[in-house]
N, C-alpha and C positions, 0 to 999 in steps of 0.2 A: 582767529588765533590759526598758525599751520599745525598741522595734522604732523604726527609723529609718526615716522617709520623705525618698528620695530625693526632689530639689532638679528640679520640673516634672512629680512625678508624682501624679495625685490618691487622697486619703485611696480607704479603702473603701466608706468609709462614704456619699461621694457618687457614688460610680459609681449612674451607672444600673439597674435591670435588663435584662436585653436583650428586644426586646421579643419578642409572637411570633408566628412565620412565618405567613404565608397558609397558608391551606391548600388541596390542591393541585386542581385541577379536575374536576370530579366527572366519571365515566363515562358520553360520549356527549356532555359539551360541551367537547370540547377545546378551542375556538377565545371562552373565557370574554372576554376583552378587547374581541373582535374588534370592532371601528371599524362595522362596518355596522348595528351596535344600540350607538346609542349613548344612549337614556335619554333622559327629558325631567325634571329638576332639579324635586323640592316646589315649586310655586307658579309653574313655568313653563310649565306647560299650556295655563293659562289666558291672559297674554301673547301665549301661540307663533301660539294658537287665533285671537284677536282680529286679529292681525297676519295672517294667513294669511288670516281673512274679509271682512277689512276690500277688499280690489278684488272680491271678488265681491258684497258688494251693493253695492260703487258700480258695476258695470256692470250691476247690475242697475237700481237707480236711475235711472242712466242715461237708459235705455231707456223707464222707465218715464213716464219726468217729461218727457220730450225728445224720442223717436225711435215712442212705440208707436202716435200718430195718423197715422204718415207710415209704417209697416212695412212695408205692399203697397206704395211709392211707391220707397221707399228699398231695399226687397230688388229692385227691376229696374232702377233707378238704377247703383248699385256693381254691379254683375256679377263683377267679378272681387272686390270683399272677398265676396262671394253663397257665389263658388265653395270660397272658405278657411275662410269658416264649416263649408261643407255636407261639406269634409273632415276638418275637428274634432271635428264631430258622428259622421262616422260610422266615424273610426278611430281616436282619444285612445281612446276607453274599450279595443279590443283592443290599444295600446299597450301599459297598465298594467298590463293581466292577462301581455301577456309580461315584464314587467318581473317580478312579485311571482311568476312561474311562474321568472323565472332565481333569483332568490332563495333559491325553495322547490329546487330543483334543488344550489344553490351551500349553503344547510346539510344538504341530506342527502350531500351530496359530502364538505364538511366534520365529518359527525358531528355538528351543531349543534343539540342539542334544545331549546334557547331560541328561534331563527331558526323551526326549526321551529313548535314553536305559532305564534309570531305570526303566521308565514302560514295556518297552520290556524284562527286568531283572525280570522285578514281572511276568510277561502272561507265563513266563518262566519255572519258579516255581509251580505256580498256574498248568499248564499240566502236570510238571513231577513228581511232588509229590500228591498238592491233587485231581491227578484226575489217573492219571495213577500208580504211583505207590501205591496209598490207596487202587483201587480198584484191585487190582494185589494182597497185604497183604489179602485183607478181604477174594479171593478168596481163597488162600494158607493157610490159617487159617482156614477158615470156621468155627467161634464161633458163634452161639446161641446168642442173643440179650438175654435181660433179661428178664425173662418171656419163656424162648421158651428156649425145654430142648432137649439132643442130638447133636455131633457136625460133623458138614456136612466134609467128608474128603475133604480132599486137590485136587484139581482136579476132582472132582465129577464126574463118568460120566456114572454112571448105568443108568434103566430102568424101564416104567413099575413102579409100586408100588413101587419100594425100594427110588424113586426120592421124597428128600423131597418138600414138598408144598412150591408151587414159584419157584421153581429153574428148569432152562433147560439147564443150560453148562454152563462154563467158562466167556465166549463170553457173552452171552445173560444176564448172571447177571451182567457183570463187568459195560456193557453201558445204560441196560436200567433197572434193577433192583435196583439204589442204597440204598432201604428200604429193601430188601430183610433178613429176619428172621436171617439167618447164616450168614449176613456183620456185624459182631460186631465189630470188631479188625482192623484196627482205627478208630478212629472217622474223618469221615472225612471233615464233620462241622467241630471239632475243628481245624486242619489241615487249613485248610483253609480261616477259622477266623484273625489265628496266622500269614496266608503269607498276609493280608490285613492291621492287622491291626498293627503287629510293626514294621513293615519299616515307617511308616508316626508315631507313637510315638516318633519312636530314632532319625527320621532325623528332625521333629518342637519339639523337647524338650525344646524348649526355650520359646514357646507358649506354653502357659501352655494347657490353654483349649482341643489341640488339644490329647498329649496325656494321659488325664483322660476320653476324650471322647474315645479313640480309648481302653482303657483297658478299661473303663467300659462295653464296649460292646462284648468285648474278654469275659471277666468275666460272661456276659447273656449267650452269647453263651453254654459256655463251661459247668456250671451249669444249662442250658436250659437241655442240654442232657441226663444227670444225673435225674434230677428231673422228666423229662418228662417219664421218664424209655425205653430210645432209646439205651443207651451204661452203660457199668460197668465203673467203675474206670479209673482200669486198660485202655482200649480203651481212653481217655482220655487222659491219660499220655504221651500214644503213640501218641495223634496226635499233641499236646503240642511238642517234640518234633519233629517231620515232622515237623510240620508248626514254632520250632525256628531256624530249616535250614534254610528253605528259605527265612524266614524272613531279617534272619542275614544276606545271601547272597545279600540281596535287599538291605539292610543299606550298607555293606563291598563296592559294587561294585562303589555304589553312591558316597559314601566318598571317594573313591581313585577318582572318577573320579574330585569332588572338590578339592583334596587337589594337584593331576596333574596342574590344571589350576589358582590355588594362585599365584597372581603377586610374584618374590622376593622380600624380606623385603633387 
């Protein structure tokens, strides 16, 4: 006899098989879906990066085409604005060091291996690009800062009166004299602030106040290097390029971790 089907019930042939449950979080990664690392969707990195970079380039362009020839006069005329930019160039880097340190401490506390790896990538980019590569390029090019005449030869090893003021050899300059008069190219501050702010802005893009704050701080530091007469425009552009490489590397590594640990749909 055929089994009677109750009214309102679904035949077994039409019932969908149960979906597999998502795998449990891996050991040491208890905050798998933590909002502290959102990741970037495929195709979203480029658009977010361009939106972040646009104000930075506009600030550089505004200085180059409208203020470069009158930089010294403007610096003295607008003393309050100059003081504000001096504060930005001196302390914003340190502020973001603290932000990344707090992220790392929180990751250790939560035993979140993913955020720990992200912070490790950030530290690696700071050491490799903002410190080693930037200082190596500074000594290789020996470009004078604005208002300083003469180009320091690459790996200058002169002695006596032929040694430019403030120069004691490539190793001493690279490690001990970051404000040398012949270490203009590229801008270390620009490289540093881009590596610090770009990953935070792109990874926390949905929280609109975070990318706005990061972008504003990046613009302030980059513009301050030009306004205060510490760098040429080409120095800041080179710093933007190096900082973008480091920042995007951190973003791609963090996003790859997020995509790997997403449950199967």
